[in-house]
PDB file with one MODEL, atoms N, CA, C and O in Angstrom:
MODEL        1
ATOM      1  N   MET A   1     -94.142-164.746 -10.200  1.00  0.00           N
ATOM      2  CA  MET A   1     -92.746-165.133 -10.072  1.00  0.00           C
ATOM      3  C   MET A   1     -91.957-163.935  -9.543  1.00  0.00           C
ATOM      4  O   MET A   1     -92.100-162.822 -10.050  1.00  0.00           O
ATOM      5  N   THR A   2     -91.148-164.156  -8.553  1.00  0.00           N
ATOM      6  CA  THR A   2     -90.336-163.083  -7.988  1.00  0.00           C
ATOM      7  C   THR A   2     -88.981-163.058  -8.671  1.00  0.00           C
ATOM      8  O   THR A   2     -88.619-163.980  -9.402  1.00  0.00           O
ATOM      9  N   ASP A   3     -88.227-161.974  -8.420  1.00  0.00           N
ATOM     10  CA  ASP A   3     -86.888-161.868  -9.005  1.00  0.00           C
ATOM     11  C   ASP A   3     -85.982-162.993  -8.517  1.00  0.00           C
ATOM     12  O   ASP A   3     -85.110-163.451  -9.255  1.00  0.00           O
ATOM     13  N   ALA A   4     -86.179-163.437  -7.288  1.00  0.00           N
ATOM     14  CA  ALA A   4     -85.329-164.479  -6.724  1.00  0.00           C
ATOM     15  C   ALA A   4     -85.728-165.872  -7.201  1.00  0.00           C
ATOM     16  O   ALA A   4     -84.931-166.807  -7.124  1.00  0.00           O
ATOM     17  N   GLU A   5     -86.940-166.014  -7.686  1.00  0.00           N
ATOM     18  CA  GLU A   5     -87.418-167.323  -8.118  1.00  0.00           C
ATOM     19  C   GLU A   5     -86.944-167.607  -9.541  1.00  0.00           C
ATOM     20  O   GLU A   5     -87.134-166.785 -10.438  1.00  0.00           O
ATOM     21  N   PRO A   6     -86.332-168.760  -9.744  1.00  0.00           N
ATOM     22  CA  PRO A   6     -85.835-169.073 -11.091  1.00  0.00           C
ATOM     23  C   PRO A   6     -86.988-169.340 -12.069  1.00  0.00           C
ATOM     24  O   PRO A   6     -88.082-169.740 -11.672  1.00  0.00           O
ATOM     25  N   GLU A   7     -86.712-169.107 -13.344  1.00  0.00           N
ATOM     26  CA  GLU A   7     -87.708-169.388 -14.368  1.00  0.00           C
ATOM     27  C   GLU A   7     -87.496-170.811 -14.885  1.00  0.00           C
ATOM     28  O   GLU A   7     -86.367-171.256 -15.089  1.00  0.00           O
ATOM     29  N   TYR A   8     -88.599-171.500 -15.086  1.00  0.00           N
ATOM     30  CA  TYR A   8     -88.590-172.849 -15.619  1.00  0.00           C
ATOM     31  C   TYR A   8     -89.314-172.864 -16.957  1.00  0.00           C
ATOM     32  O   TYR A   8     -90.050-171.938 -17.298  1.00  0.00           O
ATOM     33  N   GLN A   9     -89.088-173.939 -17.705  1.00  0.00           N
ATOM     34  CA  GLN A   9     -89.852-174.173 -18.917  1.00  0.00           C
ATOM     35  C   GLN A   9     -90.343-175.608 -18.897  1.00  0.00           C
ATOM     36  O   GLN A   9     -89.705-176.493 -18.326  1.00  0.00           O
ATOM     37  N   VAL A  10     -91.469-175.821 -19.519  1.00  0.00           N
ATOM     38  CA  VAL A  10     -92.003-177.170 -19.643  1.00  0.00           C
ATOM     39  C   VAL A  10     -91.331-177.807 -20.853  1.00  0.00           C
ATOM     40  O   VAL A  10     -91.259-177.210 -21.927  1.00  0.00           O
ATOM     41  N   VAL A  11     -90.845-179.020 -20.663  1.00  0.00           N
ATOM     42  CA  VAL A  11     -90.215-179.771 -21.747  1.00  0.00           C
ATOM     43  C   VAL A  11     -90.965-181.085 -21.927  1.00  0.00           C
ATOM     44  O   VAL A  11     -91.607-181.584 -21.003  1.00  0.00           O
ATOM     45  N   ILE A  12     -90.873-181.628 -23.124  1.00  0.00           N
ATOM     46  CA  ILE A  12     -91.538-182.887 -23.433  1.00  0.00           C
ATOM     47  C   ILE A  12     -90.531-183.798 -24.127  1.00  0.00           C
ATOM     48  O   ILE A  12     -89.759-183.355 -24.978  1.00  0.00           O
ATOM     49  N   SER A  13     -90.548-185.066 -23.755  1.00  0.00           N
ATOM     50  CA  SER A  13     -89.597-186.016 -24.326  1.00  0.00           C
ATOM     51  C   SER A  13     -90.137-186.606 -25.621  1.00  0.00           C
ATOM     52  O   SER A  13     -91.304-186.427 -25.968  1.00  0.00           O
ATOM     53  N   ASP A  14     -89.267-187.306 -26.320  1.00  0.00           N
ATOM     54  CA  ASP A  14     -89.668-188.004 -27.544  1.00  0.00           C
ATOM     55  C   ASP A  14     -90.751-189.039 -27.261  1.00  0.00           C
ATOM     56  O   ASP A  14     -91.485-189.437 -28.165  1.00  0.00           O
ATOM     57  N   GLU A  15     -90.849-189.472 -26.017  1.00  0.00           N
ATOM     58  CA  GLU A  15     -91.855-190.462 -25.610  1.00  0.00           C
ATOM     59  C   GLU A  15     -93.116-189.804 -25.052  1.00  0.00           C
ATOM     60  O   GLU A  15     -94.010-190.491 -24.557  1.00  0.00           O
ATOM     61  N   GLY A  16     -93.190-188.466 -25.130  1.00  0.00           N
ATOM     62  CA  GLY A  16     -94.392-187.765 -24.695  1.00  0.00           C
ATOM     63  C   GLY A  16     -94.478-187.541 -23.201  1.00  0.00           C
ATOM     64  O   GLY A  16     -95.557-187.245 -22.687  1.00  0.00           O
ATOM     65  N   ARG A  17     -93.381-187.673 -22.497  1.00  0.00           N
ATOM     66  CA  ARG A  17     -93.361-187.406 -21.058  1.00  0.00           C
ATOM     67  C   ARG A  17     -93.034-185.943 -20.823  1.00  0.00           C
ATOM     68  O   ARG A  17     -92.239-185.357 -21.558  1.00  0.00           O
ATOM     69  N   TYR A  18     -93.633-185.356 -19.816  1.00  0.00           N
ATOM     70  CA  TYR A  18     -93.434-183.939 -19.500  1.00  0.00           C
ATOM     71  C   TYR A  18     -92.543-183.788 -18.280  1.00  0.00           C
ATOM     72  O   TYR A  18     -92.505-184.651 -17.403  1.00  0.00           O
ATOM     73  N   SER A  19     -91.828-182.670 -18.243  1.00  0.00           N
ATOM     74  CA  SER A  19     -91.010-182.321 -17.092  1.00  0.00           C
ATOM     75  C   SER A  19     -90.802-180.809 -17.121  1.00  0.00           C
ATOM     76  O   SER A  19     -91.245-180.123 -18.043  1.00  0.00           O
ATOM     77  N   ILE A  20     -90.121-180.306 -16.093  1.00  0.00           N
ATOM     78  CA  ILE A  20     -89.737-178.898 -16.092  1.00  0.00           C
ATOM     79  C   ILE A  20     -88.221-178.827 -16.087  1.00  0.00           C
ATOM     80  O   ILE A  20     -87.536-179.722 -15.591  1.00  0.00           O
ATOM     81  N   TRP A  21     -87.712-177.731 -16.656  1.00  0.00           N
ATOM     82  CA  TRP A  21     -86.276-177.559 -16.798  1.00  0.00           C
ATOM     83  C   TRP A  21     -85.959-176.088 -16.612  1.00  0.00           C
ATOM     84  O   TRP A  21     -86.672-175.227 -17.127  1.00  0.00           O
ATOM     85  N   ARG A  22     -84.913-175.798 -15.893  1.00  0.00           N
ATOM     86  CA  ARG A  22     -84.498-174.408 -15.697  1.00  0.00           C
ATOM     87  C   ARG A  22     -84.158-173.797 -17.055  1.00  0.00           C
ATOM     88  O   ARG A  22     -83.505-174.432 -17.883  1.00  0.00           O
ATOM     89  N   THR A  23     -84.600-172.573 -17.274  1.00  0.00           N
ATOM     90  CA  THR A  23     -84.455-171.957 -18.601  1.00  0.00           C
ATOM     91  C   THR A  23     -83.002-171.666 -18.974  1.00  0.00           C
ATOM     92  O   THR A  23     -82.683-171.576 -20.159  1.00  0.00           O
ATOM     93  N   TYR A  24     -82.131-171.519 -18.007  1.00  0.00           N
ATOM     94  CA  TYR A  24     -80.743-171.207 -18.345  1.00  0.00           C
ATOM     95  C   TYR A  24     -79.944-172.450 -18.730  1.00  0.00           C
ATOM     96  O   TYR A  24     -78.815-172.332 -19.204  1.00  0.00           O
ATOM     97  N   LYS A  25     -80.516-173.639 -18.532  1.00  0.00           N
ATOM     98  CA  LYS A  25     -79.813-174.876 -18.861  1.00  0.00           C
ATOM     99  C   LYS A  25     -80.178-175.356 -20.258  1.00  0.00           C
ATOM    100  O   LYS A  25     -81.292-175.132 -20.731  1.00  0.00           O
ATOM    101  N   ASP A  26     -79.238-176.011 -20.910  1.00  0.00           N
ATOM    102  CA  ASP A  26     -79.524-176.634 -22.191  1.00  0.00           C
ATOM    103  C   ASP A  26     -80.480-177.802 -21.972  1.00  0.00           C
ATOM    104  O   ASP A  26     -80.359-178.551 -21.002  1.00  0.00           O
ATOM    105  N   ILE A  27     -81.411-177.937 -22.873  1.00  0.00           N
ATOM    106  CA  ILE A  27     -82.373-179.045 -22.787  1.00  0.00           C
ATOM    107  C   ILE A  27     -81.651-180.318 -23.212  1.00  0.00           C
ATOM    108  O   ILE A  27     -80.950-180.313 -24.224  1.00  0.00           O
ATOM    109  N   PRO A  28     -81.806-181.405 -22.465  1.00  0.00           N
ATOM    110  CA  PRO A  28     -81.100-182.643 -22.798  1.00  0.00           C
ATOM    111  C   PRO A  28     -81.589-183.260 -24.110  1.00  0.00           C
ATOM    112  O   PRO A  28     -82.706-183.011 -24.561  1.00  0.00           O
ATOM    113  N   TRP A  29     -80.730-184.059 -24.693  1.00  0.00           N
ATOM    114  CA  TRP A  29     -81.059-184.794 -25.905  1.00  0.00           C
ATOM    115  C   TRP A  29     -82.311-185.627 -25.655  1.00  0.00           C
ATOM    116  O   TRP A  29     -82.468-186.206 -24.581  1.00  0.00           O
ATOM    117  N   GLY A  30     -83.191-185.688 -26.631  1.00  0.00           N
ATOM    118  CA  GLY A  30     -84.423-186.456 -26.506  1.00  0.00           C
ATOM    119  C   GLY A  30     -85.584-185.671 -25.924  1.00  0.00           C
ATOM    120  O   GLY A  30     -86.690-186.196 -25.793  1.00  0.00           O
ATOM    121  N   TRP A  31     -85.338-184.426 -25.577  1.00  0.00           N
ATOM    122  CA  TRP A  31     -86.369-183.553 -25.021  1.00  0.00           C
ATOM    123  C   TRP A  31     -86.435-182.293 -25.863  1.00  0.00           C
ATOM    124  O   TRP A  31     -85.471-181.951 -26.547  1.00  0.00           O
ATOM    125  N   ARG A  32     -87.573-181.595 -25.819  1.00  0.00           N
ATOM    126  CA  ARG A  32     -87.713-180.320 -26.521  1.00  0.00           C
ATOM    127  C   ARG A  32     -88.600-179.397 -25.684  1.00  0.00           C
ATOM    128  O   ARG A  32     -89.390-179.852 -24.856  1.00  0.00           O
ATOM    129  N   ALA A  33     -88.452-178.103 -25.916  1.00  0.00           N
ATOM    130  CA  ALA A  33     -89.293-177.128 -25.222  1.00  0.00           C
ATOM    131  C   ALA A  33     -90.732-177.285 -25.690  1.00  0.00           C
ATOM    132  O   ALA A  33     -90.993-177.402 -26.887  1.00  0.00           O
ATOM    133  N   GLU A  34     -91.656-177.287 -24.752  1.00  0.00           N
ATOM    134  CA  GLU A  34     -93.080-177.431 -25.054  1.00  0.00           C
ATOM    135  C   GLU A  34     -93.706-176.066 -25.338  1.00  0.00           C
ATOM    136  O   GLU A  34     -94.710-175.974 -26.044  1.00  0.00           O
ATOM    137  N   GLY A  35     -93.109-175.007 -24.785  1.00  0.00           N
ATOM    138  CA  GLY A  35     -93.585-173.662 -25.057  1.00  0.00           C
ATOM    139  C   GLY A  35     -94.031-172.885 -23.828  1.00  0.00           C
ATOM    140  O   GLY A  35     -94.120-171.659 -23.888  1.00  0.00           O
ATOM    141  N   PHE A  36     -94.314-173.552 -22.722  1.00  0.00           N
ATOM    142  CA  PHE A  36     -94.770-172.866 -21.514  1.00  0.00           C
ATOM    143  C   PHE A  36     -93.570-172.556 -20.630  1.00  0.00           C
ATOM    144  O   PHE A  36     -92.704-173.407 -20.426  1.00  0.00           O
ATOM    145  N   ARG A  37     -93.521-171.335 -20.106  1.00  0.00           N
ATOM    146  CA  ARG A  37     -92.458-170.913 -19.182  1.00  0.00           C
ATOM    147  C   ARG A  37     -93.080-170.192 -18.000  1.00  0.00           C
ATOM    148  O   ARG A  37     -94.162-169.616 -18.111  1.00  0.00           O
ATOM    149  N   GLY A  38     -92.396-170.227 -16.878  1.00  0.00           N
ATOM    150  CA  GLY A  38     -92.860-169.481 -15.725  1.00  0.00           C
ATOM    151  C   GLY A  38     -92.269-170.015 -14.441  1.00  0.00           C
ATOM    152  O   GLY A  38     -91.233-170.681 -14.442  1.00  0.00           O
ATOM    153  N   ALA A  39     -92.940-169.715 -13.349  1.00  0.00           N
ATOM    154  CA  ALA A  39     -92.525-170.203 -12.036  1.00  0.00           C
ATOM    155  C   ALA A  39     -92.717-171.720 -11.978  1.00  0.00           C
ATOM    156  O   ALA A  39     -93.485-172.292 -12.752  1.00  0.00           O
ATOM    157  N   ARG A  40     -92.021-172.347 -11.065  1.00  0.00           N
ATOM    158  CA  ARG A  40     -92.066-173.808 -10.937  1.00  0.00           C
ATOM    159  C   ARG A  40     -93.501-174.322 -10.803  1.00  0.00           C
ATOM    160  O   ARG A  40     -93.914-175.225 -11.532  1.00  0.00           O
ATOM    161  N   GLU A  41     -94.247-173.750  -9.881  1.00  0.00           N
ATOM    162  CA  GLU A  41     -95.622-174.218  -9.641  1.00  0.00           C
ATOM    163  C   GLU A  41     -96.525-173.987 -10.854  1.00  0.00           C
ATOM    164  O   GLU A  41     -97.391-174.810 -11.150  1.00  0.00           O
ATOM    165  N   ALA A  42     -96.326-172.877 -11.548  1.00  0.00           N
ATOM    166  CA  ALA A  42     -97.126-172.608 -12.752  1.00  0.00           C
ATOM    167  C   ALA A  42     -96.831-173.651 -13.823  1.00  0.00           C
ATOM    168  O   ALA A  42     -97.742-174.123 -14.504  1.00  0.00           O
ATOM    169  N   CYS A  43     -95.568-174.008 -13.971  1.00  0.00           N
ATOM    170  CA  CYS A  43     -95.198-175.039 -14.944  1.00  0.00           C
ATOM    171  C   CYS A  43     -95.791-176.394 -14.556  1.00  0.00           C
ATOM    172  O   CYS A  43     -96.300-177.119 -15.410  1.00  0.00           O
ATOM    173  N   LEU A  44     -95.726-176.731 -13.275  1.00  0.00           N
ATOM    174  CA  LEU A  44     -96.301-177.999 -12.820  1.00  0.00           C
ATOM    175  C   LEU A  44     -97.817-178.014 -13.000  1.00  0.00           C
ATOM    176  O   LEU A  44     -98.385-179.040 -13.373  1.00  0.00           O
ATOM    177  N   ASP A  45     -98.468-176.900 -12.743  1.00  0.00           N
ATOM    178  CA  ASP A  45     -99.915-176.799 -12.972  1.00  0.00           C
ATOM    179  C   ASP A  45    -100.239-176.989 -14.452  1.00  0.00           C
ATOM    180  O   ASP A  45    -101.209-177.663 -14.798  1.00  0.00           O
ATOM    181  N   HIS A  46     -99.430-176.399 -15.315  1.00  0.00           N
ATOM    182  CA  HIS A  46     -99.627-176.555 -16.759  1.00  0.00           C
ATOM    183  C   HIS A  46     -99.509-178.027 -17.158  1.00  0.00           C
ATOM    184  O   HIS A  46    -100.324-178.535 -17.928  1.00  0.00           O
ATOM    185  N   ILE A  47     -98.497-178.702 -16.632  1.00  0.00           N
ATOM    186  CA  ILE A  47     -98.312-180.126 -16.944  1.00  0.00           C
ATOM    187  C   ILE A  47     -99.525-180.925 -16.483  1.00  0.00           C
ATOM    188  O   ILE A  47    -100.002-181.799 -17.207  1.00  0.00           O
ATOM    189  N   ASN A  48    -100.027-180.636 -15.288  1.00  0.00           N
ATOM    190  CA  ASN A  48    -101.211-181.349 -14.788  1.00  0.00           C
ATOM    191  C   ASN A  48    -102.411-181.165 -15.701  1.00  0.00           C
ATOM    192  O   ASN A  48    -103.270-182.042 -15.787  1.00  0.00           O
ATOM    193  N   THR A  49    -102.474-180.037 -16.376  1.00  0.00           N
ATOM    194  CA  THR A  49    -103.580-179.758 -17.292  1.00  0.00           C
ATOM    195  C   THR A  49    -103.417-180.480 -18.629  1.00  0.00           C
ATOM    196  O   THR A  49    -104.384-181.036 -19.150  1.00  0.00           O
ATOM    197  N   VAL A  50    -102.210-180.477 -19.188  1.00  0.00           N
ATOM    198  CA  VAL A  50    -102.022-180.992 -20.551  1.00  0.00           C
ATOM    199  C   VAL A  50    -101.622-182.460 -20.632  1.00  0.00           C
ATOM    200  O   VAL A  50    -101.860-183.100 -21.657  1.00  0.00           O
ATOM    201  N   TRP A  51    -101.025-183.005 -19.589  1.00  0.00           N
ATOM    202  CA  TRP A  51    -100.541-184.392 -19.651  1.00  0.00           C
ATOM    203  C   TRP A  51    -101.622-185.300 -19.089  1.00  0.00           C
ATOM    204  O   TRP A  51    -101.627-185.617 -17.899  1.00  0.00           O
ATOM    205  N   THR A  52    -102.533-185.712 -19.953  1.00  0.00           N
ATOM    206  CA  THR A  52    -103.683-186.484 -19.508  1.00  0.00           C
ATOM    207  C   THR A  52    -103.505-187.985 -19.689  1.00  0.00           C
ATOM    208  O   THR A  52    -104.255-188.765 -19.103  1.00  0.00           O
ATOM    209  N   ASP A  53    -102.536-188.403 -20.481  1.00  0.00           N
ATOM    210  CA  ASP A  53    -102.278-189.825 -20.709  1.00  0.00           C
ATOM    211  C   ASP A  53    -100.833-190.101 -20.340  1.00  0.00           C
ATOM    212  O   ASP A  53     -99.919-189.695 -21.057  1.00  0.00           O
ATOM    213  N   MET A  54    -100.618-190.788 -19.228  1.00  0.00           N
ATOM    214  CA  MET A  54     -99.270-191.000 -18.705  1.00  0.00           C
ATOM    215  C   MET A  54     -98.488-192.096 -19.435  1.00  0.00           C
ATOM    216  O   MET A  54     -97.298-192.282 -19.181  1.00  0.00           O
ATOM    217  N   ARG A  55     -99.144-192.811 -20.328  1.00  0.00           N
ATOM    218  CA  ARG A  55     -98.438-193.882 -21.038  1.00  0.00           C
ATOM    219  C   ARG A  55     -97.392-193.285 -21.979  1.00  0.00           C
ATOM    220  O   ARG A  55     -97.628-192.237 -22.580  1.00  0.00           O
ATOM    221  N   PRO A  56     -96.236-193.948 -22.112  1.00  0.00           N
ATOM    222  CA  PRO A  56     -95.257-193.486 -23.097  1.00  0.00           C
ATOM    223  C   PRO A  56     -95.883-193.500 -24.499  1.00  0.00           C
ATOM    224  O   PRO A  56     -96.761-194.314 -24.785  1.00  0.00           O
ATOM    225  N   LEU A  57     -95.427-192.601 -25.357  1.00  0.00           N
ATOM    226  CA  LEU A  57     -95.983-192.473 -26.695  1.00  0.00           C
ATOM    227  C   LEU A  57     -95.897-193.779 -27.482  1.00  0.00           C
ATOM    228  O   LEU A  57     -96.820-194.113 -28.226  1.00  0.00           O
ATOM    229  N   SER A  58     -94.806-194.515 -27.327  1.00  0.00           N
ATOM    230  CA  SER A  58     -94.665-195.787 -28.052  1.00  0.00           C
ATOM    231  C   SER A  58     -95.740-196.782 -27.613  1.00  0.00           C
ATOM    232  O   SER A  58     -96.255-197.534 -28.441  1.00  0.00           O
ATOM    233  N   LEU A  59     -96.082-196.798 -26.334  1.00  0.00           N
ATOM    234  CA  LEU A  59     -97.138-197.685 -25.843  1.00  0.00           C
ATOM    235  C   LEU A  59     -98.505-197.219 -26.349  1.00  0.00           C
ATOM    236  O   LEU A  59     -99.332-198.044 -26.739  1.00  0.00           O
ATOM    237  N   GLN A  60     -98.747-195.909 -26.346  1.00  0.00           N
ATOM    238  CA  GLN A  60    -100.003-195.393 -26.873  1.00  0.00           C
ATOM    239  C   GLN A  60    -100.192-195.818 -28.318  1.00  0.00           C
ATOM    240  O   GLN A  60    -101.269-196.270 -28.706  1.00  0.00           O
ATOM    241  N   ARG A  61     -99.136-195.669 -29.115  1.00  0.00           N
ATOM    242  CA  ARG A  61     -99.216-196.042 -30.534  1.00  0.00           C
ATOM    243  C   ARG A  61     -99.434-197.540 -30.702  1.00  0.00           C
ATOM    244  O   ARG A  61    -100.226-197.964 -31.544  1.00  0.00           O
ATOM    245  N   ALA A  62     -98.741-198.334 -29.912  1.00  0.00           N
ATOM    246  CA  ALA A  62     -98.899-199.788 -30.006  1.00  0.00           C
ATOM    247  C   ALA A  62    -100.320-200.198 -29.626  1.00  0.00           C
ATOM    248  O   ALA A  62    -100.930-201.038 -30.289  1.00  0.00           O
ATOM    249  N   MET A  63    -100.838-199.605 -28.565  1.00  0.00           N
ATOM    250  CA  MET A  63    -102.188-199.948 -28.130  1.00  0.00           C
ATOM    251  C   MET A  63    -103.230-199.449 -29.130  1.00  0.00           C
ATOM    252  O   MET A  63    -104.227-200.128 -29.376  1.00  0.00           O
ATOM    253  N   ASP A  64    -103.006-198.271 -29.706  1.00  0.00           N
ATOM    254  CA  ASP A  64    -103.912-197.768 -30.725  1.00  0.00           C
ATOM    255  C   ASP A  64    -103.890-198.670 -31.949  1.00  0.00           C
ATOM    256  O   ASP A  64    -104.931-198.915 -32.558  1.00  0.00           O
ATOM    257  N   GLY A  65    -102.717-199.164 -32.312  1.00  0.00           N
ATOM    258  CA  GLY A  65    -102.603-200.099 -33.426  1.00  0.00           C
ATOM    259  C   GLY A  65    -103.305-201.404 -33.141  1.00  0.00           C
ATOM    260  O   GLY A  65    -103.957-201.960 -34.025  1.00  0.00           O
ATOM    261  N   ASP A  66    -103.185-201.916 -31.904  1.00  0.00           N
ATOM    262  CA  ASP A  66    -103.876-203.145 -31.506  1.00  0.00           C
ATOM    263  C   ASP A  66    -105.378-202.946 -31.543  1.00  0.00           C
ATOM    264  O   ASP A  66    -106.112-203.834 -31.975  1.00  0.00           O
ATOM    265  N   ALA A  67    -105.842-201.797 -31.096  1.00  0.00           N
ATOM    266  CA  ALA A  67    -107.276-201.505 -31.091  1.00  0.00           C
ATOM    267  C   ALA A  67    -107.808-201.426 -32.511  1.00  0.00           C
ATOM    268  O   ALA A  67    -108.897-201.922 -32.797  1.00  0.00           O
ATOM    269  N   ALA A  68    -107.038-200.799 -33.411  1.00  0.00           N
ATOM    270  CA  ALA A  68    -107.475-200.693 -34.804  1.00  0.00           C
ATOM    271  C   ALA A  68    -107.497-202.060 -35.472  1.00  0.00           C
ATOM    272  O   ALA A  68    -108.404-202.358 -36.248  1.00  0.00           O
ATOM    273  N   ALA A  69    -106.488-202.903 -35.169  1.00  0.00           N
ATOM    274  CA  ALA A  69    -106.441-204.241 -35.765  1.00  0.00           C
ATOM    275  C   ALA A  69    -107.570-205.114 -35.250  1.00  0.00           C
ATOM    276  O   ALA A  69    -108.136-205.898 -36.011  1.00  0.00           O
ATOM    277  N   SER A  70    -107.910-204.994 -33.974  1.00  0.00           N
ATOM    278  CA  SER A  70    -108.972-205.834 -33.421  1.00  0.00           C
ATOM    279  C   SER A  70    -110.358-205.407 -33.885  1.00  0.00           C
ATOM    280  O   SER A  70    -111.297-206.202 -33.856  1.00  0.00           O
ATOM    281  N   SER A  71    -110.488-204.137 -34.320  1.00  0.00           N
ATOM    282  CA  SER A  71    -111.783-203.691 -34.810  1.00  0.00           C
ATOM    283  C   SER A  71    -111.910-203.848 -36.327  1.00  0.00           C
ATOM    284  O   SER A  71    -112.971-203.579 -36.890  1.00  0.00           O
ATOM    285  N   ASP A  72    -110.837-204.280 -36.987  1.00  0.00           N
ATOM    286  CA  ASP A  72    -110.861-204.483 -38.436  1.00  0.00           C
ATOM    287  C   ASP A  72    -111.633-205.763 -38.743  1.00  0.00           C
ATOM    288  O   ASP A  72    -111.247-206.833 -38.271  1.00  0.00           O
ATOM    289  N   PRO A  73    -112.698-205.684 -39.509  1.00  0.00           N
ATOM    290  CA  PRO A  73    -113.515-206.872 -39.794  1.00  0.00           C
ATOM    291  C   PRO A  73    -112.753-207.930 -40.592  1.00  0.00           C
ATOM    292  O   PRO A  73    -113.141-209.098 -40.585  1.00  0.00           O
ATOM    293  N   LYS A  74    -111.678-207.541 -41.280  1.00  0.00           N
ATOM    294  CA  LYS A  74    -110.880-208.508 -42.041  1.00  0.00           C
ATOM    295  C   LYS A  74    -109.899-209.262 -41.159  1.00  0.00           C
ATOM    296  O   LYS A  74    -109.440-210.352 -41.500  1.00  0.00           O
ATOM    297  N   GLY A  75    -109.580-208.645 -39.992  1.00  0.00           N
ATOM    298  CA  GLY A  75    -108.478-209.113 -39.194  1.00  0.00           C
ATOM    299  C   GLY A  75    -108.760-210.160 -38.263  1.00  0.00           C
ATOM    300  O   GLY A  75    -107.863-210.608 -37.548  1.00  0.00           O
TER     301      GLY A  75
ENDMDL
END
C-alpha cells in the first residue's frame, strides 16, 4: 500500500455478506469490522478467501434447519 492509496477494512453484515469500507468512514448500521485491513486489492483477495458461501445467513440457517428436519427419523 502506498501513501497515496487509501486504507480499507473488510466489513461483514448481519446477514454474513462481506464488503470493503474506507477506514476513515463510520461503518454503517448492520455491519461490523471483520478485522482485516489494507489496500483495496488485499481486502478483496481476503474476501475471496473467506467468503465461501454467498447465501445470506438467514437462508443458510433456514436450509440447515430444513436439512436437519428432513434427516430426523421422527420427522
